[in-house]
DORO-472867 format. One record per residue (C-alpha): z, x, y. Coordinates in nm, 4 decimals. Example, Ala and Ser with C-alpha at 12.3 -4.5 7.8 and 13.67 -1.06 7.14 Angstrom:
2
w u v
0.7800 1.2300 -0.4500
0.7140 1.3670 -0.1060
END
This chain:
386
w u v
-3.4262 -3.5987 -6.3151
-3.2004 -3.7980 -6.5462
-3.2661 -4.1583 -6.6420
-2.9433 -4.2789 -6.4770
-3.0514 -4.1522 -6.1363
-3.4139 -4.2485 -6.1799
-3.3414 -4.6148 -6.2583
-3.1692 -4.7096 -5.9286
-3.4301 -4.5147 -5.7342
-3.7095 -4.7035 -5.9088
-3.5356 -5.0367 -5.8510
-3.4906 -4.9565 -5.4819
-3.8532 -4.8510 -5.4551
-3.9622 -5.1676 -5.6295
-3.7540 -5.3857 -5.3936
-3.8917 -5.2027 -5.0902
-4.2452 -5.2390 -5.2227
-4.1937 -5.6109 -5.2838
-4.0576 -5.6658 -4.9332
-4.3423 -5.4653 -4.7828
-4.5990 -5.6661 -4.9804
-4.4721 -6.0015 -4.8516
-4.7037 -6.1957 -4.6155
-4.6352 -6.1566 -4.2456
-4.5242 -6.5187 -4.2037
-4.2655 -6.4795 -4.4828
-4.1319 -6.1618 -4.3261
-4.0932 -6.3375 -3.9902
-3.9176 -6.6324 -4.1594
-3.6757 -6.3938 -4.3354
-3.5970 -6.2137 -4.0106
-3.5373 -6.5439 -3.8286
-3.3081 -6.6604 -4.1097
-3.1154 -6.3329 -4.0999
-3.0688 -6.3574 -3.7215
-2.9523 -6.7202 -3.7452
-2.6963 -6.6265 -4.0115
-2.5741 -6.3424 -3.7893
-2.5245 -6.5829 -3.4959
-2.3512 -6.8415 -3.7170
-2.1263 -6.5889 -3.8949
-1.8091 -6.6488 -3.6832
-1.8503 -7.0265 -3.7279
-1.8997 -6.9986 -4.1049
-1.5954 -6.7716 -4.1452
-1.6744 -6.6742 -4.5072
-1.3436 -6.5941 -4.6825
-1.4556 -6.2569 -4.8142
-1.5677 -6.1415 -4.4688
-1.3252 -6.3050 -4.2264
-1.0270 -6.1062 -4.1008
-0.7011 -6.2927 -4.1771
-0.4871 -6.0710 -3.9505
-0.7268 -6.0608 -3.6536
-0.9459 -6.3059 -3.4643
-1.2780 -6.2970 -3.6519
-1.4859 -6.3628 -3.3396
-1.3106 -6.0790 -3.1564
-1.3682 -5.8392 -3.4472
-1.7380 -5.9292 -3.4576
-1.7636 -5.8718 -3.0825
-1.6079 -5.5275 -3.1331
-1.8644 -5.4600 -3.4062
-2.1518 -5.5472 -3.1703
-2.0121 -5.3093 -2.9063
-1.9971 -5.0272 -3.1605
-2.3510 -5.1124 -3.2699
-2.4734 -5.1019 -2.9116
-2.3042 -4.7697 -2.8455
-2.4312 -4.6292 -3.1769
-2.7890 -4.7230 -3.0856
-2.7555 -4.5433 -2.7517
-2.5915 -4.2372 -2.9036
-2.8527 -4.2302 -3.1804
-3.1206 -4.1687 -2.9161
-2.9321 -3.8607 -2.7972
-2.8047 -3.7272 -3.1310
-3.0465 -3.8670 -3.3885
-3.3802 -3.8650 -3.2060
-3.3438 -3.5747 -2.9620
-3.0947 -3.3677 -3.1638
-2.8419 -3.3252 -2.8783
-2.4758 -3.3240 -2.9783
-2.2893 -3.5398 -2.7249
-1.9112 -3.5544 -2.7712
-1.8366 -3.7202 -2.4374
-2.0311 -4.0428 -2.4730
-1.7228 -4.2477 -2.3893
-1.7661 -4.1191 -2.0324
-2.0802 -4.3301 -1.9832
-1.9031 -4.6232 -2.1459
-1.6221 -4.5842 -1.8918
-1.8561 -4.5563 -1.5923
-2.0239 -4.8852 -1.6842
-1.6891 -5.0574 -1.7334
-1.5367 -4.9259 -1.4103
-1.8463 -5.0182 -1.2080
-1.8135 -5.3820 -1.3131
-1.4350 -5.3746 -1.2661
-1.4502 -5.2294 -0.9144
-1.7250 -5.4610 -0.7921
-1.5881 -5.7835 -0.9419
-1.2152 -5.7301 -0.8925
-1.1014 -5.3937 -0.7559
-1.2902 -5.3798 -0.4228
-1.5180 -5.6817 -0.4260
-1.5813 -6.0209 -0.5785
-1.9416 -5.9834 -0.6920
-2.0742 -6.2092 -0.9691
-2.0774 -6.0392 -1.3083
-2.4544 -6.0646 -1.3527
-2.5161 -5.8754 -1.0266
-2.2894 -5.5891 -1.1270
-2.4522 -5.5199 -1.4653
-2.7769 -5.3741 -1.3179
-2.5706 -5.1531 -1.0886
-2.3526 -5.0427 -1.3807
-2.6498 -4.9290 -1.5890
-2.8091 -4.7698 -1.2798
-2.4968 -4.5646 -1.2070
-2.4586 -4.4556 -1.5681
-2.8260 -4.3582 -1.5872
-2.7886 -4.1499 -1.2696
-2.4731 -3.9917 -1.4088
-2.6657 -3.9071 -1.7260
-2.9350 -3.7327 -1.5212
-2.6759 -3.5508 -1.3057
-2.4897 -3.4317 -1.6153
-2.7996 -3.3512 -1.8177
-2.9989 -3.1599 -1.5535
-2.7744 -2.8494 -1.5553
-2.6284 -2.8787 -1.9064
-2.9329 -2.9491 -2.1229
-3.0452 -2.5903 -2.0736
-2.7764 -2.4908 -2.3228
-2.7912 -2.5839 -2.6897
-2.5751 -2.6615 -2.9890
-2.2027 -2.6033 -2.9619
-2.2196 -2.5174 -2.5920
-2.3699 -2.8574 -2.5122
-2.1045 -3.0274 -2.7253
-1.8276 -2.8517 -2.5304
-1.9784 -2.9471 -2.1939
-2.0151 -3.3142 -2.2871
-1.6652 -3.3157 -2.4324
-1.5388 -3.1991 -2.0941
-1.7430 -3.4665 -1.9172
-1.5741 -3.7460 -2.1089
-1.2299 -3.6091 -2.0287
-1.3196 -3.5551 -1.6597
-1.4158 -3.9212 -1.6259
-1.0891 -4.0357 -1.7842
-0.8727 -3.8002 -1.5762
-1.0560 -3.9024 -1.2587
-0.9807 -4.2676 -1.3304
-0.6169 -4.1782 -1.4005
-0.5594 -3.9846 -1.0788
-0.7733 -4.1834 -0.8344
-0.5817 -4.4751 -0.6846
-0.9100 -4.6238 -0.5618
-0.9885 -4.6869 -0.9315
-0.6477 -4.8353 -0.9997
-0.4934 -4.5135 -1.1298
-0.3066 -4.5367 -1.4582
-0.2348 -4.9071 -1.3885
-0.6010 -4.9933 -1.4279
-0.7944 -5.2876 -1.2825
-0.7082 -5.6474 -1.3846
-0.8864 -5.9820 -1.3354
-1.2376 -5.8568 -1.4071
-1.4836 -6.1421 -1.3816
-1.6370 -6.2930 -1.6932
-2.0026 -6.3897 -1.7502
-2.1037 -6.7331 -1.6151
-2.0365 -7.0171 -1.8596
-2.2519 -7.3123 -1.9698
-2.0344 -7.5925 -2.1066
-2.3069 -7.7775 -2.2990
-2.1592 -7.8910 -2.6331
-1.9079 -7.7985 -2.9010
-1.9824 -7.6522 -3.2448
-1.7255 -7.7107 -3.5239
-1.6177 -7.4288 -3.7553
-1.6155 -7.4393 -4.1337
-1.2800 -7.4732 -4.3086
-1.2383 -7.3106 -4.6521
-0.8730 -7.4051 -4.7167
-0.9637 -7.6558 -4.9917
-1.1982 -7.4125 -5.1642
-1.5103 -7.5976 -5.0495
-1.6561 -7.5602 -4.7000
-1.5774 -7.8592 -4.4733
-1.6495 -7.9147 -4.1066
-1.3314 -7.8789 -3.9017
-1.3704 -8.0758 -3.5784
-1.0250 -7.9651 -3.4647
-1.1491 -7.6082 -3.4538
-1.4660 -7.5796 -3.2472
-1.6407 -7.3442 -3.0060
-1.7814 -7.4543 -2.6720
-2.1411 -7.3437 -2.6188
-2.1332 -7.1211 -2.4123
-1.7944 -7.0884 -2.2417
-1.6571 -6.7380 -2.1834
-1.2844 -6.8032 -2.1937
-0.9712 -6.6172 -2.2927
-0.8949 -6.7568 -2.6385
-1.2359 -6.7999 -2.7981
-1.4187 -6.4676 -2.8446
-1.7257 -6.6103 -3.0193
-1.9384 -6.6524 -2.7020
-1.8810 -6.2820 -2.6279
-2.0009 -6.2022 -2.9787
-2.3170 -6.4053 -2.9188
-2.3721 -6.2178 -2.5920
-2.3164 -5.8804 -2.7588
-2.5447 -5.9678 -3.0505
-2.8223 -6.0782 -2.8146
-2.8029 -5.7497 -2.6243
-2.8074 -5.5536 -2.9532
-3.1263 -5.7344 -3.0623
-3.2963 -5.6617 -2.7286
-3.1972 -5.2938 -2.7456
-3.3187 -5.2789 -3.1079
-3.6611 -5.4053 -3.0015
-3.6776 -5.1537 -2.7140
-3.5606 -4.8745 -2.9461
-3.8384 -4.9587 -3.1932
-4.1025 -4.9517 -2.9192
-3.9849 -4.6217 -2.7732
-3.9366 -4.4451 -3.1072
-4.2922 -4.5255 -3.2187
-4.4436 -4.4077 -2.8903
-4.5425 -4.0637 -2.7605
-4.1875 -4.0239 -2.6330
-4.0415 -4.0694 -2.9829
-4.2795 -3.8104 -3.1290
-4.1870 -3.5658 -2.8516
-3.8163 -3.6148 -2.9317
-3.8843 -3.5513 -3.3005
-4.0785 -3.2331 -3.2256
-3.8021 -3.1114 -2.9934
-3.5336 -3.1820 -3.2497
-3.7122 -3.0045 -3.5355
-3.8085 -2.6874 -3.3423
-3.7691 -2.6793 -2.9672
-3.9442 -2.3442 -2.9209
-4.2457 -2.4523 -3.1275
-4.2642 -2.7829 -2.9383
-4.2576 -2.5962 -2.6075
-4.5394 -2.3697 -2.7236
-4.7419 -2.6770 -2.8226
-4.7179 -2.8107 -2.4671
-4.4282 -3.0550 -2.5024
-4.2083 -3.0490 -2.1868
-3.8928 -3.0440 -2.3950
-3.6463 -3.0357 -2.1053
-3.7918 -3.3535 -1.9520
-3.7807 -3.5395 -2.2816
-3.4256 -3.4252 -2.3511
-3.3255 -3.5439 -2.0054
-3.4989 -3.8759 -2.0733
-3.3044 -3.9150 -2.4002
-2.9795 -3.8351 -2.2232
-3.0433 -4.0871 -1.9443
-3.1522 -4.3609 -2.1875
-2.8413 -4.3037 -2.3958
-2.6312 -4.3246 -2.0799
-2.8078 -4.6488 -1.9835
-2.7106 -4.8166 -2.3105
-2.3565 -4.6756 -2.2976
-2.3083 -4.8181 -1.9480
-2.4447 -5.1540 -2.0600
-2.1944 -5.1666 -2.3459
-1.9109 -5.0663 -2.1140
-1.9928 -5.3399 -1.8630
-1.9858 -5.6112 -2.1315
-1.6660 -5.4683 -2.2798
-1.4892 -5.4738 -1.9394
-1.5921 -5.8346 -1.8786
-1.4555 -5.9465 -2.2132
-1.1297 -5.7510 -2.1798
-1.0765 -5.8684 -1.8196
-0.8580 -5.5586 -1.7778
-0.9258 -5.1869 -1.8199
-0.7292 -4.8687 -1.7630
-0.7923 -4.5019 -1.8515
-0.6301 -4.5494 -2.1936
-0.9269 -4.7695 -2.2852
-1.1542 -4.4614 -2.2841
-0.9772 -4.1933 -2.4830
-1.1511 -3.9057 -2.6555
-1.0805 -4.0820 -2.9857
-1.3508 -4.3368 -2.9038
-1.6114 -4.0635 -2.8581
-1.5189 -3.9351 -3.2036
-1.5474 -4.2842 -3.3536
-1.8853 -4.3371 -3.1853
-2.0235 -4.0114 -3.3232
-1.8698 -4.0965 -3.6631
-2.0615 -4.4261 -3.6689
-2.3890 -4.2406 -3.6124
-2.3154 -3.9675 -3.8688
-2.1841 -4.2065 -4.1351
-2.4807 -4.4403 -4.1042
-2.7468 -4.1693 -4.0889
-2.8437 -4.0145 -3.7581
-3.2037 -4.0834 -3.6646
-3.2214 -4.4173 -3.8490
-3.1507 -4.7182 -3.6266
-3.0585 -4.9374 -3.9240
-2.8335 -4.6678 -4.0620
-2.6353 -4.6321 -3.7402
-2.5922 -5.0107 -3.7300
-2.4391 -4.9971 -4.0788
-2.2213 -4.7048 -3.9742
-2.1015 -4.8883 -3.6626
-2.0185 -5.1945 -3.8724
-1.8112 -4.9887 -4.1163
-1.6261 -4.7928 -3.8470
-1.5405 -5.1015 -3.6412
-1.4955 -5.3662 -3.9115
-1.3086 -5.2009 -4.1990
-0.9925 -5.1044 -4.0021
-0.9637 -5.4666 -3.8829
-1.0394 -5.6175 -4.2246
-0.7681 -5.4174 -4.3991
-0.4964 -5.4327 -4.1363
-0.2351 -5.4882 -4.4086
-0.2889 -5.1222 -4.4934
-0.2590 -5.0195 -4.1300
-0.0191 -4.7352 -4.2118
-0.2748 -4.5874 -4.4484
-0.6050 -4.6766 -4.2895
-0.6416 -4.3530 -4.0905
-0.5769 -4.1498 -4.4065
-0.8241 -4.3590 -4.6072
-1.0782 -4.3346 -4.3273
-1.0439 -3.9560 -4.3197
-1.0785 -3.9282 -4.6986
-1.3864 -4.1508 -4.6916
-1.5449 -3.9274 -4.4275
-1.4673 -3.6176 -4.6344
-1.6223 -3.7701 -4.9466
-1.9256 -3.8742 -4.7464
-1.9627 -3.5248 -4.6021
-1.9489 -3.3753 -4.9536
-2.1659 -3.6184 -5.1512
-2.3868 -3.7757 -4.8838
-2.4041 -3.5372 -4.5843
-2.7216 -3.6978 -4.4506
-2.5455 -4.0373 -4.4102
-2.5591 -4.3692 -4.5952
-2.9095 -4.4590 -4.4755
-3.0848 -4.1389 -4.3701
-3.4255 -4.1566 -4.1982
-3.7386 -4.1176 -4.4083
-3.8074 -3.7678 -4.2752
-3.4691 -3.6518 -4.4100
-3.5410 -3.8024 -4.7519
-3.8859 -3.6417 -4.7604
-3.7435 -3.3043 -4.6560
-3.4789 -3.3247 -4.9291
-3.7392 -3.4182 -5.1920
-3.9605 -3.1301 -5.0803
-3.6663 -2.8907 -5.1017
-3.5827 -3.0090 -5.4555
-3.9461 -2.9765 -5.5594
-3.9548 -2.6232 -5.4215
-3.6389 -2.5328 -5.6126
-3.8010 -2.6596 -5.9333
-4.1270 -2.4736 -5.8727
-3.9810 -2.1307 -5.7870
-3.8277 -2.0666 -6.1350
-4.1552 -2.1707 -6.2986
-4.3496 -1.9283 -6.0799
-4.1055 -1.6497 -6.1597
-4.1407 -1.7270 -6.5311
-4.5187 -1.7118 -6.5175
-4.5024 -1.3826 -6.3235
-4.2714 -1.2324 -6.5849
-4.5028 -1.3453 -6.8655
-4.7964 -1.1903 -6.6819
-4.6150 -0.8573 -6.6434
-4.5358 -0.8499 -7.0188
-4.9003 -0.9090 -7.1035
END
């Protein structure tokens, strides 16, 4: 290995080792500080991060929705190894459940509809997965792709769901008008409190999107904790065994079909949760809100970040959702740039920006094997000459 590639690797290893060696109390303090900065980000509006052509709070809310969806899809694709190209279908079921119950055919409170939304999406995941998870690979991808389109076409052609007109006036989460928090103003070059620009804590209105971002971020943190607990349990190990070699896992006594169905239903649960929050914030949905393009973007977030690594998919979701909004002045070129970036990533970093440790170990083992084989051949040739 050359010195230029070894130096960054050593620096990264050293930083990781230093962070790992920190006392537990320091680690907790760093995590708390990081979470507080994340909550305060739309109020700080740092010039290099804020989006001049879009509402920064709204962009951050969109980022949290992509993160939430990426975490759910990572369970299906990254942990269990199931290619799902119709994930937007679960997203739509959650959104339409909230829309129908709060506006279309009822006036239920938003908080009562969320449990029903995730229940319906979980059931739909089981109903879809029970017959289709017996096929693998490309066949499963085609079936799930059809599922996403079936949900969209059903919403388009069913007047009970509003048809192509959609459903307006979806209820918002309950508000708590407690106090106002001023934003920072950077116009003078130094950060100053701007009391003319403030956010009410916590009022879910039309103009200010920051409370929705706080809600989305809170849900992402809760799902992250649950994801960590499940991944490190017997269930997570069964998913890993199924993904690496399903036949071998079956022979070792792992009920692979049940665990695949569990991954599918858990992914659907999180997708429905994201859809319900999205519908409440939008206050209006129609079938055009759930195009196939969104399924592609969701899977792109997981692949770009590194499927199987929860932190990687969060980074991927941030890039996929944030960059097009940050560089809106290049809107005519952003799809081209996005496509080129994906091609470069596929060529030079096919495992994603932050691949899981198992992928790194497998790649290192493969490189070591490639280095050893020529040496063994050389020693065999020398032996034959002797």
